[in-house]
Steps between C-alpha positions, in 0.01 A plus 500: 500500500168652591269775383329776697144620459401827669141579589297764681636571848275553797662769707413512869638617824813337632503310825605730783801437720477300821389725784662396824281735701169343403338166559227305329157544654476308826163336441371275224378719217228433247615501142269624230586404143459734207517402137811606317585501133703299254877534512687463173862388491751785516726273295552136410810312391497169310791253499588229249550243776304416812579698812662290771493769769497875551587715798538862606862612535698821543479793744154613618515824300616329178355148493514262206335172406741211448350229276646157421370291211507126443790548257711649780480859380495780760298811413496824698183708465420854614176456702348836406533466122580136417813611318804272497784615723726220374537456125561239387392281792768306684535140375538294819449126541167320520369489853667828597383624841538822700731509801359619829587860576568589861777756490547520123560841339157640413597552136631146444321166478666158493376188320630147466448181305670163527812619324537877540441806717392840370510851647264748333481873548126577501509881497596692184732431338390139564724215395712204595756593768674162511445134423667198659474175306322426175176317426543229230351562159317166517282334760703178469726526803784247536490259793234322702219748589465330839865572579526853367518770763218750500475847645307505826480877511678833496458817703646848484629608841704797631800263502457393136301258285452169683463192277407153626520179292349161578845339534552717809728758338427846643666798333506871574556717194589867476175679411677750276683262265407138586847398617501218755603625844468180700369144485386251767362147485201411719429152365240373248168685491244278321214710644579850616377855530708818533392780735688829543467795737768764451836332581350181641403208275339166583487193279206285607580145390378147558206269442135502600577388857864601555596863452818692576569872491842611376576854618755711310619825654602699193631782718804288583795412272491211443132469588417318822288193437293302748267207436224401738217248491157662496218339700205381292481430129514719192318828583192623316624857558827659613658843544852623579517834679656667800776234514239227551347226287126461551352165387137391497432126491148476645433471780859590590670839469880504528715811551862411423753775578833521323671397820347298782223249548167526318178603671173331408134518586185332375204670337172427674310515169492258206466525124749786453508609135686833500729704723669838531728659758610839626843358578657718231360814668460442875448870572204549268241535776415856610570554870163669546320172426702288744293296748532617859657172613696218344611161622851383581733575213224633274521864396303718263791477257531122520478349151183315421413201286161522328356170375182420311285203594167465322314832513706629794830677565705432813790709631782356713772682690831356377671586829268286712303283255176624654194557282417870523176516307273318256275667248241358263546687173251304285141416591468151351670216685597342167663820375878466551746788513721458194773758563616757754696820446639755746572869468627662816246415770224405254412158364303412188342156470355375172240224508216359293260772612730791419762680709535626856733768640579532869750561780797268551524613861145421611339309211224762478333513157506845342344433162354209311427466128248236397555378146218391266384147574683339207823699525849357488766728647806505271728757665493784750712791618478673840608863505474792740143615450364225279486133410496390136346162412506342154235228453289323242144368483542124466130449425504715186692357204708764327427764765765773533729525796382735773703739713376615839643819648419492873562831671577461868389774737789679671478716812732665741498366852256765620257442214167314495491132589358379174430612148380356173736359242392432145593298194527590133476211254665503159493255210828429327512442127659159557317168508767234543631384836841665555793280598625769739424859600752778565412820688693825457425839653280596204427182303385142533660272241345168401742226396330288235627195309710700255408863570494774762198724537527807727216712641542834670354491851201737519 
């Protein structure tokens, strides 16, 4: 159970749609900051138990917040009002987790615990669609805990719900009713990770120094399986897309296709902390910004790998392994890039000094926001015309959270070369450090220990 508190709402303009015909300003722009005002919560919801996790689910036009508590209860919250969409909440097992969703129906979300699987309809009328298995009423499970099978992961795909257990049992269930459609055994999986891209799944399994990739083609009946040893150890980052598995084990990058031998190249930089790739969208680069010449098998549409090393970003062409550009995005040598995000042909890099937005194709910096000297960036969201950054002042005890709204200058291709962007700063009526942050089209929701607190984006 939980209770909702509604407060004053700060109405503002909604973020505009992505404009394909415009680009961010080509030159570095100066950002002037203007003082904002306090934002009060649009609503808050308190829970009797601690929140284990929360995530945004549902179709883009009708999203919902799915919340799991330490008692194993699943709550479904309407993000604009805080009202419960599921009453009473679903009583799942402790440790319940969400399944990955690549190909799942937009109005259905799947969750799993050690003993059961759950399909939830998240749009009205919300409710349990089906359940397979039953969580015990007590935490005292029979048998040796070291010998009990655990659930490695689950993922909703166009072929059905894929479920992988640590004993190597892989099942494909019918998404509509949970009935088992097929089962294969891939051998014990003491350490494993499940990755899914449409009808292709990969189970990454092994130890710190010996890794194998088990490919499952879910488009075939029964699914075709292939197991291959992966060069290098356990990756610090991986991605499955475009029928390829991309693995980063610095300094080595491995591209393992579903069929055939792997390709590998070495990064010529050290200290890699974060990575992102355009592999999921290799045609994201506008033709008008293509360099006049390329090398060998490189093309303007070739997918890129962007890695962060210290205060710099480096871009590599995945077709050739060649470094295409390097860009320093933070001034101080000791200021490391903490995370990278991509939207189309734009990157956003968050670091100790603030945030930087630029071009994936050339590395050019388009805008830079410098945070206050004692700021700690908590979360950020890159959108079409603006970058949102949530941060706190670590030097001031009890200081409220701050929200920076960074407007990025947009021009058509015949427009001026540079323009000024600016920042509005807002204080949020929330002082504690959130455990997670969820961004919707109109709200930012803070996940606290046992409560949600949502603010309307100004």
